[in-house]
FITORDREN-593946 format. One record per residue (C-alpha): residue number from 1; x, z, y. Coordinates in Angstrom, 2 decimals. Each point is the difference from the previous one (the first is absolute). Layout:
nr=NUM&u=X&w=Z&v=Y
...
END
This chain:
nr=1&u=-21.74&w=9.97&v=-11.99
nr=2&u=1.44&w=1.07&v=3.38
nr=3&u=3.79&w=-0.53&v=0.08
nr=4&u=2.00&w=3.24&v=0.10
nr=5&u=2.98&w=0.07&v=2.37
nr=6&u=2.76&w=2.62&v=0.07
nr=7&u=1.69&w=0.44&v=3.42
nr=8&u=3.40&w=1.69&v=0.23
nr=9&u=1.60&w=1.08&v=3.30
nr=10&u=1.67&w=3.15&v=1.30
nr=11&u=-1.84&w=-0.42&v=3.32
nr=12&u=-3.40&w=1.75&v=-0.42
nr=13&u=-1.47&w=-1.58&v=3.15
nr=14&u=0.78&w=-3.53&v=-1.21
nr=15&u=-1.42&w=0.83&v=-3.43
nr=16&u=-3.25&w=1.16&v=1.59
nr=17&u=-0.25&w=-3.08&v=2.23
nr=18&u=0.64&w=-2.42&v=-2.85
nr=19&u=-2.34&w=1.77&v=-2.41
nr=20&u=-2.86&w=-0.03&v=2.53
nr=21&u=0.61&w=-3.67&v=0.74
nr=22&u=0.06&w=-0.97&v=-3.67
nr=23&u=-2.97&w=2.16&v=-0.98
nr=24&u=-1.96&w=-1.70&v=2.80
nr=25&u=0.94&w=-3.31&v=-1.63
nr=26&u=-1.57&w=1.10&v=-3.28
nr=27&u=2.99&w=1.30&v=-1.98
nr=28&u=0.39&w=3.30&v=-1.85
nr=29&u=3.13&w=1.66&v=1.38
nr=30&u=2.26&w=2.84&v=-1.17
nr=31&u=2.95&w=1.30&v=2.02
nr=32&u=3.40&w=1.49&v=-0.83
nr=33&u=2.52&w=1.39&v=2.51
nr=34&u=3.04&w=-0.68&v=-2.20
nr=35&u=1.13&w=-2.27&v=-2.79
nr=36&u=0.26&w=2.99&v=-2.32
nr=37&u=-3.65&w=0.94&v=0.66
nr=38&u=-1.07&w=-3.65&v=-0.48
nr=39&u=1.56&w=-0.07&v=-3.48
nr=40&u=-2.25&w=2.89&v=-1.07
nr=41&u=-3.08&w=-1.92&v=1.22
nr=42&u=0.71&w=-3.31&v=-1.69
nr=43&u=-2.28&w=-0.99&v=-2.86
nr=44&u=-1.78&w=-3.06&v=-1.37
nr=45&u=-2.71&w=0.35&v=2.66
nr=46&u=2.34&w=-0.85&v=2.91
nr=47&u=-0.27&w=-3.72&v=0.85
nr=48&u=2.61&w=-0.22&v=2.78
nr=49&u=2.82&w=2.16&v=1.38
nr=50&u=0.86&w=-0.19&v=3.73
nr=51&u=3.09&w=1.97&v=0.94
nr=52&u=2.25&w=0.58&v=2.97
nr=53&u=3.61&w=-1.08&v=-0.53
nr=54&u=1.77&w=2.82&v=1.88
nr=55&u=-0.99&w=3.48&v=-1.26
nr=56&u=1.71&w=3.34&v=-0.58
nr=57&u=1.10&w=0.40&v=-3.60
nr=58&u=-0.84&w=-3.02&v=-2.12
nr=59&u=-0.51&w=-3.08&v=2.20
nr=60&u=-2.45&w=-2.88&v=-0.48
nr=61&u=2.37&w=-2.11&v=-2.12
nr=62&u=0.75&w=2.98&v=-2.22
nr=63&u=-3.73&w=0.51&v=-0.47
nr=64&u=-0.41&w=-3.68&v=-0.78
nr=65&u=2.68&w=0.23&v=-2.70
nr=66&u=-1.94&w=2.83&v=-1.66
nr=67&u=-3.27&w=-1.92&v=0.28
nr=68&u=1.60&w=-3.02&v=-1.69
nr=69&u=1.06&w=2.23&v=-2.89
nr=70&u=-3.33&w=1.81&v=-0.37
nr=71&u=-2.57&w=-2.61&v=1.12
nr=72&u=1.74&w=-3.40&v=0.13
nr=73&u=-3.26&w=-1.87&v=0.78
nr=74&u=-0.82&w=2.13&v=3.07
nr=75&u=0.62&w=-1.97&v=3.24
nr=76&u=1.98&w=1.79&v=2.72
nr=77&u=-0.02&w=-0.69&v=3.75
nr=78&u=2.84&w=1.43&v=2.14
nr=79&u=-0.52&w=1.07&v=3.63
nr=80&u=2.90&w=0.64&v=2.36
nr=81&u=0.82&w=0.43&v=3.67
nr=82&u=3.34&w=-1.68&v=-0.66
nr=83&u=-1.25&w=-3.35&v=-1.26
nr=84&u=2.56&w=-2.76&v=-0.35
nr=85&u=0.50&w=-3.07&v=-2.15
nr=86&u=2.86&w=1.55&v=-2.03
nr=87&u=-2.17&w=3.03&v=-0.88
nr=88&u=-2.90&w=-2.28&v=-0.89
nr=89&u=2.31&w=-2.07&v=-2.20
nr=90&u=1.32&w=3.10&v=-1.78
nr=91&u=-3.52&w=1.28&v=-0.63
nr=92&u=-1.51&w=-3.28&v=-1.11
nr=93&u=2.99&w=-0.82&v=-2.21
nr=94&u=-0.87&w=3.09&v=-2.01
nr=95&u=-3.70&w=-0.79&v=-0.23
nr=96&u=-1.69&w=1.73&v=2.95
nr=97&u=-3.19&w=-1.92&v=0.73
nr=98&u=-0.10&w=0.26&v=3.79
nr=99&u=2.04&w=1.23&v=2.96
nr=100&u=-1.73&w=1.13&v=3.24
nr=101&u=1.51&w=1.35&v=3.22
nr=102&u=-1.23&w=2.68&v=2.41
nr=103&u=-2.06&w=-0.11&v=2.15
nr=104&u=-2.23&w=-1.22&v=-2.82
nr=105&u=-2.26&w=-2.90&v=0.86
nr=106&u=-3.47&w=0.73&v=-1.40
nr=107&u=-0.81&w=-3.57&v=-1.02
nr=108&u=3.38&w=-0.54&v=-1.65
nr=109&u=-0.34&w=3.31&v=-1.86
nr=110&u=-3.42&w=-0.94&v=-1.37
nr=111&u=1.13&w=-3.52&v=-0.95
nr=112&u=3.02&w=1.41&v=-1.82
nr=113&u=-2.16&w=2.51&v=-1.89
nr=114&u=-2.51&w=-2.69&v=-0.93
nr=115&u=2.74&w=-2.32&v=-1.27
nr=116&u=1.72&w=2.80&v=-1.95
nr=117&u=-3.23&w=1.02&v=-1.71
nr=118&u=-0.79&w=-3.66&v=-0.74
nr=119&u=3.41&w=-0.46&v=-1.63
nr=120&u=-0.84&w=2.63&v=-2.62
nr=121&u=-3.69&w=-0.77&v=-0.45
nr=122&u=0.74&w=-3.35&v=-1.64
nr=123&u=2.05&w=-0.58&v=-3.08
nr=124&u=2.83&w=-2.50&v=0.64
nr=125&u=-1.34&w=-3.52&v=-0.50
nr=126&u=1.71&w=-3.33&v=-0.45
nr=127&u=-1.75&w=-1.55&v=3.02
nr=128&u=2.34&w=1.59&v=2.54
nr=129&u=3.18&w=0.19&v=-2.07
nr=130&u=1.78&w=-2.71&v=2.01
nr=131&u=-0.33&w=1.94&v=3.28
nr=132&u=2.80&w=2.57&v=0.22
nr=133&u=-1.10&w=2.66&v=2.48
nr=134&u=-0.43&w=3.72&v=0.49
nr=135&u=-1.02&w=0.07&v=3.68
nr=136&u=-3.40&w=1.49&v=0.93
nr=137&u=-0.94&w=-3.02&v=2.13
nr=138&u=0.61&w=-2.39&v=-2.90
nr=139&u=-1.80&w=2.32&v=-2.41
nr=140&u=-3.00&w=-0.06&v=2.32
nr=141&u=0.13&w=-3.81&v=0.19
nr=142&u=0.20&w=-0.28&v=-3.78
nr=143&u=-3.00&w=2.29&v=-0.37
nr=144&u=-1.95&w=-2.26&v=2.36
nr=145&u=1.24&w=-3.08&v=-1.85
nr=146&u=-1.23&w=1.41&v=-3.30
nr=147&u=-3.41&w=0.74&v=1.50
nr=148&u=-0.52&w=-3.50&v=1.39
nr=149&u=1.42&w=-1.74&v=-3.07
nr=150&u=-3.23&w=0.49&v=-1.93
nr=151&u=-1.96&w=-2.15&v=2.46
nr=152&u=0.49&w=-3.64&v=0.94
nr=153&u=0.38&w=0.57&v=3.76
nr=154&u=2.66&w=-2.04&v=1.78
nr=155&u=3.10&w=2.00&v=0.95
nr=156&u=2.41&w=-0.69&v=2.85
nr=157&u=3.40&w=1.67&v=-0.42
nr=158&u=1.99&w=0.32&v=3.20
nr=159&u=3.50&w=1.26&v=0.65
nr=160&u=3.50&w=-1.17&v=0.91
nr=161&u=1.92&w=-2.54&v=-2.04
nr=162&u=1.56&w=1.46&v=-3.12
nr=163&u=-2.27&w=3.05&v=-0.20
nr=164&u=-1.54&w=-0.89&v=-3.39
nr=165&u=-3.26&w=-1.78&v=0.82
nr=166&u=0.04&w=-2.20&v=-3.11
nr=167&u=0.71&w=3.00&v=-2.22
nr=168&u=-3.02&w=1.78&v=1.49
nr=169&u=-2.16&w=-3.09&v=-0.55
nr=170&u=1.13&w=-0.17&v=-3.62
nr=171&u=-0.74&w=3.70&v=-0.47
nr=172&u=-3.56&w=-0.49&v=1.28
nr=173&u=-0.46&w=-2.84&v=-2.49
nr=174&u=1.40&w=2.10&v=-2.87
nr=175&u=-2.40&w=2.84&v=0.85
nr=176&u=-3.01&w=-2.32&v=0.17
nr=177&u=-2.38&w=-1.27&v=-2.70
nr=178&u=1.77&w=-3.37&v=0.41
nr=179&u=3.31&w=1.41&v=-1.29
nr=180&u=-0.03&w=-2.15&v=-3.14
nr=181&u=-0.48&w=-3.19&v=2.02
nr=182&u=2.63&w=-1.83&v=2.11
nr=183&u=1.63&w=1.40&v=3.13
nr=184&u=1.34&w=-2.94&v=2.00
nr=185&u=1.94&w=0.23&v=3.27
nr=186&u=0.91&w=-2.59&v=2.62
nr=187&u=1.78&w=0.25&v=3.35
nr=188&u=-2.13&w=-1.84&v=2.57
nr=189&u=2.92&w=-0.39&v=2.40
nr=190&u=2.36&w=-1.58&v=-2.51
nr=191&u=-1.73&w=-3.38&v=-0.43
nr=192&u=-1.05&w=-2.81&v=2.39
nr=193&u=-3.74&w=-0.37&v=0.56
nr=194&u=-0.72&w=-2.88&v=-2.39
nr=195&u=1.96&w=1.54&v=-2.85
nr=196&u=-1.55&w=3.44&v=0.56
nr=197&u=-3.50&w=-1.53&v=-0.08
nr=198&u=0.78&w=-1.75&v=-3.28
nr=199&u=1.50&w=3.17&v=-1.49
nr=200&u=-3.04&w=2.09&v=0.90
nr=201&u=-2.87&w=-2.38&v=-0.73
nr=202&u=1.55&w=-2.62&v=-2.27
nr=203&u=-0.24&w=-3.77&v=0.46
nr=204&u=-1.50&w=-3.01&v=-1.71
nr=205&u=2.10&w=-2.81&v=-1.42
nr=206&u=0.92&w=-2.40&v=2.80
nr=207&u=-1.04&w=2.44&v=2.74
nr=208&u=3.22&w=-0.75&v=1.89
nr=209&u=3.31&w=-1.79&v=-0.52
nr=210&u=1.71&w=1.55&v=-3.00
nr=211&u=-3.19&w=1.51&v=-1.48
nr=212&u=0.38&w=-1.88&v=-3.30
nr=213&u=-1.91&w=2.63&v=-1.97
nr=214&u=-2.87&w=2.40&v=0.51
nr=215&u=1.28&w=3.44&v=1.07
nr=216&u=-1.72&w=3.34&v=-0.54
nr=217&u=0.38&w=2.32&v=2.99
nr=218&u=0.77&w=3.70&v=0.07
nr=219&u=-3.63&w=0.98&v=0.56
nr=220&u=-0.84&w=-1.57&v=-3.35
nr=221&u=3.11&w=1.45&v=-1.63
nr=222&u=-0.97&w=3.49&v=1.22
nr=223&u=-3.65&w=-0.35&v=-1.09
nr=224&u=-1.19&w=3.36&v=-1.30
nr=225&u=3.04&w=1.74&v=1.47
nr=226&u=1.59&w=0.62&v=3.40
nr=227&u=1.60&w=-2.36&v=2.51
nr=228&u=2.55&w=1.49&v=2.41
nr=229&u=0.52&w=-1.92&v=3.25
nr=230&u=3.20&w=1.32&v=1.53
nr=231&u=0.70&w=-0.59&v=3.73
nr=232&u=-3.60&w=-1.09&v=0.55
nr=233&u=0.70&w=0.11&v=3.75
nr=234&u=2.16&w=-3.12&v=-0.37
nr=235&u=-2.75&w=-2.08&v=-1.59
nr=236&u=-0.72&w=-3.16&v=2.06
nr=237&u=-3.38&w=0.10&v=1.77
nr=238&u=-1.55&w=-2.98&v=-1.86
nr=239&u=0.62&w=1.85&v=-3.27
nr=240&u=-1.47&w=3.18&v=1.47
nr=241&u=-3.31&w=-1.86&v=0.33
nr=242&u=0.14&w=-1.16&v=-3.63
nr=243&u=0.93&w=3.47&v=-1.24
nr=244&u=-2.94&w=1.50&v=1.88
nr=245&u=-2.31&w=-2.49&v=-1.67
nr=246&u=1.33&w=0.95&v=-3.43
nr=247&u=-0.62&w=3.69&v=0.72
nr=248&u=-3.54&w=-0.73&v=1.15
nr=249&u=-1.00&w=-2.45&v=-2.74
nr=250&u=2.15&w=1.21&v=-2.91
nr=251&u=0.92&w=-3.56&v=-0.86
nr=252&u=2.82&w=-2.40&v=0.80
nr=253&u=0.34&w=-3.73&v=0.52
nr=254&u=3.37&w=-1.47&v=-1.05
nr=255&u=1.71&w=-2.32&v=2.48
nr=256&u=-1.29&w=-3.56&v=-0.41
nr=257&u=-2.90&w=1.05&v=-2.21
nr=258&u=-3.77&w=0.09&v=0.54
nr=259&u=-0.40&w=2.55&v=-2.78
nr=260&u=-0.51&w=3.69&v=0.75
nr=261&u=1.24&w=2.58&v=-2.49
nr=262&u=-1.29&w=3.60&v=-0.14
nr=263&u=2.71&w=2.68&v=0.04
nr=264&u=-0.07&w=3.73&v=-0.65
nr=265&u=3.05&w=1.45&v=1.77
nr=266&u=0.78&w=3.35&v=1.62
nr=267&u=1.93&w=-0.76&v=3.19
nr=268&u=2.81&w=2.24&v=1.24
nr=269&u=1.95&w=-1.09&v=3.07
nr=270&u=2.94&w=1.36&v=1.96
nr=271&u=1.81&w=-0.51&v=3.28
nr=272&u=2.71&w=1.57&v=2.13
nr=273&u=-1.62&w=-1.54&v=3.11
nr=274&u=-2.53&w=1.61&v=2.34
nr=275&u=-3.07&w=-2.10&v=-0.89
nr=276&u=-2.13&w=1.51&v=2.75
nr=277&u=2.57&w=-1.23&v=2.50
nr=278&u=0.08&w=-3.38&v=-1.76
nr=279&u=-3.79&w=-0.24&v=0.33
nr=280&u=0.19&w=0.61&v=3.74
nr=281&u=2.61&w=-2.75&v=0.26
nr=282&u=-2.30&w=-2.34&v=-2.00
nr=283&u=2.52&w=-0.20&v=-2.86
nr=284&u=-2.22&w=1.65&v=-2.61
nr=285&u=-3.73&w=-0.33&v=-0.58
nr=286&u=-2.02&w=3.12&v=0.75
nr=287&u=-2.63&w=-0.73&v=-2.66
nr=288&u=2.70&w=-0.38&v=-2.67
nr=289&u=1.70&w=3.22&v=1.13
nr=290&u=-3.15&w=2.04&v=-0.59
nr=291&u=-0.48&w=-1.64&v=-3.40
nr=292&u=3.54&w=0.94&v=-1.03
nr=293&u=0.18&w=3.42&v=1.64
nr=294&u=-2.84&w=1.76&v=-1.83
nr=295&u=2.55&w=2.67&v=-0.95
nr=296&u=3.35&w=0.36&v=1.73
nr=297&u=3.02&w=1.71&v=-1.55
nr=298&u=2.96&w=0.44&v=2.34
nr=299&u=3.40&w=0.53&v=-1.62
nr=300&u=2.36&w=2.02&v=2.21
nr=301&u=3.64&w=-1.06&v=0.48
nr=302&u=2.55&w=1.66&v=-2.24
nr=303&u=1.42&w=1.89&v=3.00
nr=304&u=-3.28&w=1.96&v=0.19
nr=305&u=0.20&w=1.12&v=-3.64
nr=306&u=3.65&w=0.99&v=-0.58
nr=307&u=-1.01&w=2.10&v=-3.01
nr=308&u=-0.57&w=-3.29&v=-1.85
nr=309&u=3.59&w=-1.15&v=0.48
nr=310&u=1.67&w=2.15&v=-2.73
nr=311&u=-2.37&w=-1.00&v=-2.84
nr=312&u=0.03&w=-3.63&v=1.13
nr=313&u=3.79&w=-0.04&v=0.19
nr=314&u=0.32&w=1.53&v=-3.48
nr=315&u=-2.43&w=-2.56&v=-1.39
nr=316&u=1.84&w=-2.93&v=1.61
nr=317&u=3.36&w=1.35&v=-1.23
nr=318&u=-1.35&w=0.18&v=-3.56
nr=319&u=-1.47&w=-3.53&v=0.14
nr=320&u=2.97&w=-1.62&v=1.76
nr=321&u=2.51&w=1.67&v=-2.34
nr=322&u=-1.79&w=-1.50&v=-3.02
nr=323&u=0.23&w=-3.47&v=1.51
nr=324&u=3.41&w=0.00&v=1.69
nr=325&u=2.22&w=2.95&v=-0.85
nr=326&u=-0.93&w=2.21&v=-3.00
nr=327&u=2.89&w=2.39&v=0.58
nr=328&u=-1.79&w=1.38&v=3.09
nr=329&u=-1.99&w=3.05&v=-1.08
nr=330&u=-1.20&w=1.79&v=3.15
nr=331&u=0.21&w=0.46&v=3.76
nr=332&u=1.45&w=3.07&v=1.74
nr=333&u=-2.01&w=2.46&v=2.09
nr=334&u=2.15&w=-0.82&v=3.04
nr=335&u=-0.82&w=-3.69&v=-0.42
nr=336&u=-3.73&w=0.79&v=-0.27
nr=337&u=0.19&w=2.08&v=3.17
nr=338&u=1.70&w=-2.86&v=1.85
nr=339&u=-2.70&w=-2.42&v=-1.19
nr=340&u=-2.75&w=2.41&v=1.11
nr=341&u=1.47&w=0.24&v=3.50
nr=342&u=0.08&w=-3.77&v=0.55
nr=343&u=-2.68&w=-1.86&v=2.00
nr=344&u=-0.86&w=-2.73&v=-2.56
nr=345&u=-1.49&w=-2.66&v=2.30
nr=346&u=-0.36&w=-2.19&v=-3.12
nr=347&u=-1.81&w=2.81&v=-1.85
nr=348&u=-0.05&w=0.19&v=-3.82
nr=349&u=1.24&w=-3.58&v=-0.37
nr=350&u=3.10&w=0.81&v=2.07
nr=351&u=0.64&w=3.19&v=-1.98
nr=352&u=-0.11&w=-1.98&v=-3.24
nr=353&u=2.39&w=-2.58&v=1.49
nr=354&u=2.51&w=2.70&v=0.97
nr=355&u=-0.15&w=1.59&v=-3.46
nr=356&u=0.48&w=-3.42&v=-1.66
nr=357&u=3.12&w=-0.57&v=2.11
nr=358&u=1.42&w=3.46&v=-0.71
nr=359&u=-0.54&w=-0.37&v=-3.75
nr=360&u=1.57&w=-3.45&v=-0.12
nr=361&u=3.17&w=1.23&v=1.74
nr=362&u=0.26&w=3.45&v=-1.59
nr=363&u=3.08&w=0.92&v=-2.05
nr=364&u=-1.14&w=3.57&v=-0.75
nr=365&u=-2.88&w=1.40&v=-2.10
nr=366&u=-1.42&w=2.01&v=2.93
nr=367&u=-0.92&w=-1.70&v=3.28
nr=368&u=1.77&w=1.80&v=2.87
nr=369&u=-1.05&w=0.45&v=3.62
nr=370&u=2.97&w=-2.10&v=1.15
nr=371&u=-1.20&w=-2.94&v=-2.12
nr=372&u=-3.46&w=0.31&v=1.53
nr=373&u=1.50&w=0.23&v=3.49
nr=374&u=1.91&w=-3.26&v=-0.51
nr=375&u=-3.11&w=-1.76&v=-1.32
nr=376&u=-2.07&w=1.17&v=2.97
nr=377&u=2.65&w=-1.27&v=2.42
nr=378&u=-0.07&w=-3.40&v=-1.70
nr=379&u=-3.80&w=-0.08&v=0.18
nr=380&u=0.17&w=0.22&v=3.78
nr=381&u=1.80&w=-3.36&v=0.03
nr=382&u=-2.73&w=-1.77&v=-1.98
nr=383&u=-2.16&w=-2.41&v=2.04
nr=384&u=-3.64&w=1.23&v=-0.07
nr=385&u=-2.90&w=-2.32&v=-0.71
nr=386&u=-1.81&w=-1.57&v=2.96
nr=387&u=-2.95&w=2.42&v=0.04
nr=388&u=2.21&w=3.09&v=-0.16
nr=389&u=2.30&w=-1.39&v=2.71
nr=390&u=-2.94&w=-0.78&v=2.28
nr=391&u=-1.49&w=3.48&v=-0.50
nr=392&u=3.37&w=1.60&v=0.76
nr=393&u=0.38&w=-2.10&v=3.16
nr=394&u=-3.53&w=0.86&v=1.18
nr=395&u=0.55&w=3.74&v=-0.47
nr=396&u=3.37&w=-0.12&v=1.79
nr=397&u=-1.49&w=-2.05&v=2.85
nr=398&u=-2.96&w=2.37&v=0.45
nr=399&u=2.27&w=3.04&v=0.16
nr=400&u=2.20&w=-1.75&v=2.57
nr=401&u=-2.84&w=-0.84&v=2.40
nr=402&u=-1.39&w=3.53&v=-0.34
nr=403&u=3.42&w=1.40&v=0.88
nr=404&u=0.17&w=-2.28&v=3.05
nr=405&u=-3.49&w=1.01&v=1.20
nr=406&u=0.42&w=3.67&v=-1.02
nr=407&u=-3.03&w=-0.19&v=-2.26
nr=408&u=-2.35&w=-1.77&v=2.44
nr=409&u=-2.04&w=-2.20&v=-2.36
nr=410&u=-1.54&w=-2.14&v=2.76
nr=411&u=3.40&w=-0.93&v=1.43
nr=412&u=1.46&w=-0.52&v=-3.47
nr=413&u=-2.90&w=-2.32&v=-0.92
nr=414&u=0.64&w=-2.08&v=3.13
nr=415&u=3.67&w=-0.38&v=-0.88
nr=416&u=-0.96&w=-1.04&v=-3.52
nr=417&u=-2.59&w=-2.48&v=1.26
nr=418&u=-2.80&w=1.72&v=-1.96
nr=419&u=-3.20&w=1.65&v=1.12
nr=420&u=-0.17&w=3.78&v=-0.29
nr=421&u=-2.28&w=-0.03&v=-3.08
nr=422&u=2.27&w=-2.36&v=-1.94
nr=423&u=3.04&w=2.03&v=1.00
nr=424&u=-1.56&w=3.21&v=-1.32
nr=425&u=-0.74&w=-1.78&v=-3.28
nr=426&u=3.63&w=-1.07&v=-0.26
nr=427&u=1.09&w=3.61&v=0.58
nr=428&u=-2.40&w=1.17&v=-2.70
nr=429&u=1.24&w=-2.67&v=-2.44
nr=430&u=3.57&w=1.29&v=0.38
nr=431&u=-1.00&w=3.68&v=0.23
nr=432&u=1.55&w=0.42&v=3.46
nr=433&u=-1.28&w=2.72&v=2.35
nr=434&u=0.30&w=-0.94&v=3.68
nr=435&u=-0.17&w=3.67&v=1.01
nr=436&u=3.46&w=0.60&v=-1.48
nr=437&u=1.49&w=-2.23&v=2.70
nr=438&u=-1.58&w=1.76&v=2.98
nr=439&u=2.35&w=1.95&v=2.25
nr=440&u=-0.70&w=3.68&v=0.51
END
């Protein structure tokens, strides 16, 4: 059945433009020029409400409050010309599905509608329960994850450190036919080459000094289930060759053994690195990349989905209070707003760390904005890990040379000692636009 959308705005010209655009995209559209009129048009046949925030009479949030009372399962998307993080936080705290700003981007509008409709077309399932999110971009990713979970295709999850790649991998496993079999994860950058090889493929007794017993590797342990290879970009090249062979032949050979063992494993891998760049620098095998990257899911940084911060913060407060400080019961709206306005270079992992610190030190039942402010200040003094520090240095360096050359990429590349193509790839990796540094 064609989804039915109800548009609400006191600007007739915008209503007409949006309705034509959405009807051309295959939706059935009704229009109301006020919140009061929209309330008379609501019924069980409306699948999604899209309303302006600022209107004469009842505004968009007032309309949303009535919708929650009358049709609590109906998703609502708010549109405003005055978009800001605090407004988005206020709306999403209360349950608004999405928050779009004028001028409305067509692609973002359609993606938000698709994600909102998808969120109500499925009954809540256990497979995604560990991912706390209400952002349209994450809803769209979860929809895609559910679709690919049914097959055995290899999935490469990309995104910055701390953005939740292992949680997404686990969700794919839990949505798949392999859900009752093991899900096993290993960080490929955390072990030296020989130990990583033994952990993955196992080893025979006497295979090397200290191998006093036969050891079953993780491929065997995950047989019938899913194996998650985190930070696959840090895997040593000799092991990349062996992993490729396993993917091609569906069998492993333990270290020091002549025996081959068949394995049935769904492989999910993840990295924060740019593997295409690593391939060009001969640090990652191209043939392995295409084996792993049958489907790519890219997790955005937390700063690009601020609507996820309030529900995540509440969840972390609840969990941390149980473990460390049961007298803490909640977090204030002012504290949530402060969290939503922060940059979060460490993403969800950093947010959880801040909440843990606040809970441990709290002497009151409600977390205040001043407590959060102190915790954020202390976070800035924490030494980042090597990869995060290198990425931060690269981005700062690139911006500096672009400032010096006033956005001239050729000159900047010469200063950096890189060719123009490589320099553009570095800019893309750090999402830096050279045009912003050009003088008028």
